[in-house]
C-alpha positions in Angstrom: 0.0 -0.1 0.0 1.2 3.4 -0.7 -0.4 6.9 0.3 -1.9 8.6 -2.7 -2.9 12.0 -1.2 -2.6 13.7 2.1 -4.8 16.2 3.8 -7.9 15.1 2.1 -11.2 13.7 3.6 -12.7 11.3 1.2 -16.1 10.0 1.5 -17.0 7.7 -1.5 -14.4 6.8 -4.3 -14.3 5.4 -7.7 -11.3 4.2 -9.8 -11.5 4.3 -13.7 -10.1 1.9 -16.0 -7.5 4.3 -17.0 -6.3 4.5 -13.3 -7.8 7.8 -12.3 -9.3 8.0 -8.8 -12.1 10.4 -8.0 -13.8 10.8 -4.6 -16.0 13.1 -2.7 -15.1 15.4 -0.1 -18.4 16.2 1.5 -17.2 18.9 3.9 -15.3 20.9 1.2 -18.2 20.4 -1.4 -16.2 19.2 -4.1 -14.9 16.1 -6.0 -11.1 15.4 -5.8 -9.1 13.8 -8.7 -6.0 11.8 -8.5 -4.5 11.5 -11.9 -2.6 8.6 -13.4 0.7 10.3 -12.4 -0.3 10.9 -8.8 -1.3 14.4 -9.1 -4.1 15.6 -6.8 -6.6 18.1 -8.3 -10.1 19.8 -7.6 -12.1 17.8 -10.0 -15.4 19.8 -9.4 -16.7 22.3 -7.1 -20.2 23.9 -6.2 -22.1 20.7 -5.3 -24.2 20.8 -2.4 -22.6 18.1 0.0 -21.3 15.8 -2.5 -21.5 12.2 -1.4 -22.1 9.1 -3.6 -20.1 8.7 -6.8 -20.3 6.4 -9.9 -19.0 5.8 -13.4 -21.0 5.3 -16.5 -20.4 1.8 -17.9 -18.0 3.2 -20.6 -16.3 5.4 -17.9 -17.0 8.5 -19.9 -19.1 10.1 -17.3 -19.0 10.7 -13.4 -22.0 11.1 -11.3 -22.1 12.5 -7.9 -25.1 12.6 -5.6 -26.0 15.3 -2.9 -26.7 14.5 0.4 -28.2 17.6 1.8 -30.0 18.6 -1.5 -31.7 16.6 -4.2 -29.6 16.5 -7.5 -27.4 13.9 -9.1 -24.6 16.0 -11.0 -23.1 14.2 -14.0 -19.7 15.3 -15.5 -17.9 14.5 -18.8 -14.4 12.7 -18.2 -11.9 14.2 -20.7 -9.3 12.1 -22.2 -6.7 13.4 -19.6 -9.0 12.5 -16.7 -10.2 16.0 -15.7 -13.9 16.8 -15.5 -16.1 19.1 -17.5 -19.6 19.9 -18.7 -21.0 19.2 -15.2 -24.7 19.6 -14.8 -27.7 18.5 -12.6 -28.9 15.4 -14.3 -31.0 13.6 -12.2 -33.7 14.7 -9.3 -33.8 12.6 -6.2 -37.0 12.5 -4.5 -37.0 13.6 -1.0 -39.2 12.8 2.1 -42.5 15.0 2.4 -41.5 18.4 3.7 -37.8 17.8 3.4 -35.5 19.4 0.9 -32.8 16.7 1.8 -32.6 13.6 -0.2 -29.8 12.2 1.7 -28.4 11.1 -1.6 -25.5 8.7 -0.6 -24.0 5.6 -2.0 -24.3 4.8 -5.8 -23.7 2.0 -8.1 -24.3 1.5 -11.9 -25.5 -1.4 -13.9 -24.3 -2.6 -17.1 -27.1 -0.6 -19.3 -26.3 2.6 -17.4 -29.1 2.6 -14.9 -27.9 4.5 -11.8 -28.9 3.2 -8.2 -28.8 5.9 -5.7 -29.3 5.3 -1.9 -31.4 7.9 -0.3 -33.7 8.7 2.7 -36.6 7.0 0.7 -34.5 3.8 -0.4 -32.7 3.1 -3.5 -33.7 5.3 -6.3 -33.3 4.0 -9.8 -32.5 6.1 -12.9 -32.4 5.2 -16.5 -29.2 6.5 -18.6 -31.1 9.3 -19.7 -31.6 10.6 -16.0 -35.4 9.7 -15.6 -36.5 8.2 -12.4 -37.6 4.6 -13.0 -38.6 3.6 -9.3 -37.5 3.2 -5.9 -36.8 0.3 -3.8 -37.9 0.9 -0.4 -35.4 0.9 2.5 -35.2 -2.6 4.0 -35.4 -1.0 7.5 -36.2 2.4 8.9 -32.4 3.0 9.4 -30.5 4.7 6.7 -29.4 2.9 3.6 -26.1 4.3 2.7 -24.2 2.0 0.1 -25.1 0.0 -2.8 -23.1 -2.3 -5.0 -23.5 -5.1 -7.7 -21.6 -8.4 -6.8 -22.1 -12.0 -6.6 -22.5 -14.7 -9.5 -22.9 -12.9 -12.9 -22.8 -9.3 -10.8 -26.7 -10.0 -10.7 -27.1 -9.2 -7.1 -27.8 -5.6 -5.6 -26.1 -5.3 -2.3 -27.3 -2.5 0.1 -25.8 -1.4 3.5 -28.4 -0.1 5.9 -27.0 0.8 9.2 -26.1 -2.4 11.0 -27.2 -5.0 8.3 -26.3 -5.8 4.6 -29.1 -6.9 2.3 -29.0 -8.4 -1.1 -31.5 -8.7 -3.9 -31.4 -10.6 -7.1 -32.1 -8.4 -10.2 -32.6 -9.0 -13.8 -30.0 -6.8 -14.7 -26.1 -7.1 -14.2 -23.7 -4.4 -12.7 -20.6 -3.3 -14.2 -17.5 -5.3 -13.0 -14.9 -2.8 -11.0 -12.2 -1.5 -13.0 -9.0 -3.3 -13.6 -6.1 -0.8 -13.9 -3.1 -2.2 -15.8 0.1 -0.5 -15.2 2.6 -0.3 -18.2 
């Protein structure tokens, strides 16, 4: 193991196939990017409490959920790994009377659908950003992380406070990136 960055406060992170590392720093309101050569950069700012983070299946887009607001931002990943063209792309539903979605962990399936944990459960969005449905929270406690794993990457795992749940789905997740050093 080696230290990639000092004086950072990572929340969630993803690694692209090209070896770039992106992570949310909720308190700083930013996405931080560690490039392939080890340089540390601010990838994006201006996101309200950035939390969950996910890559599109082709690793060309980066999505970031807001915890204390209701947006999921999407950024284009340039050839050098930097981010641009950021915009609010998905609108998370919030509990009645609250502006906070508690958008947290995120995963993406092989067809480009996004699964974002929230105060209401796991909100599913199609690749165009439209809400497709909500999987209810498995218990009243917070659901904070989600990932595809298991045989054929066809199980959705969710962490909900003190328990881990899984559900077989008809779709498959994207396997983690395998970064090959030259």
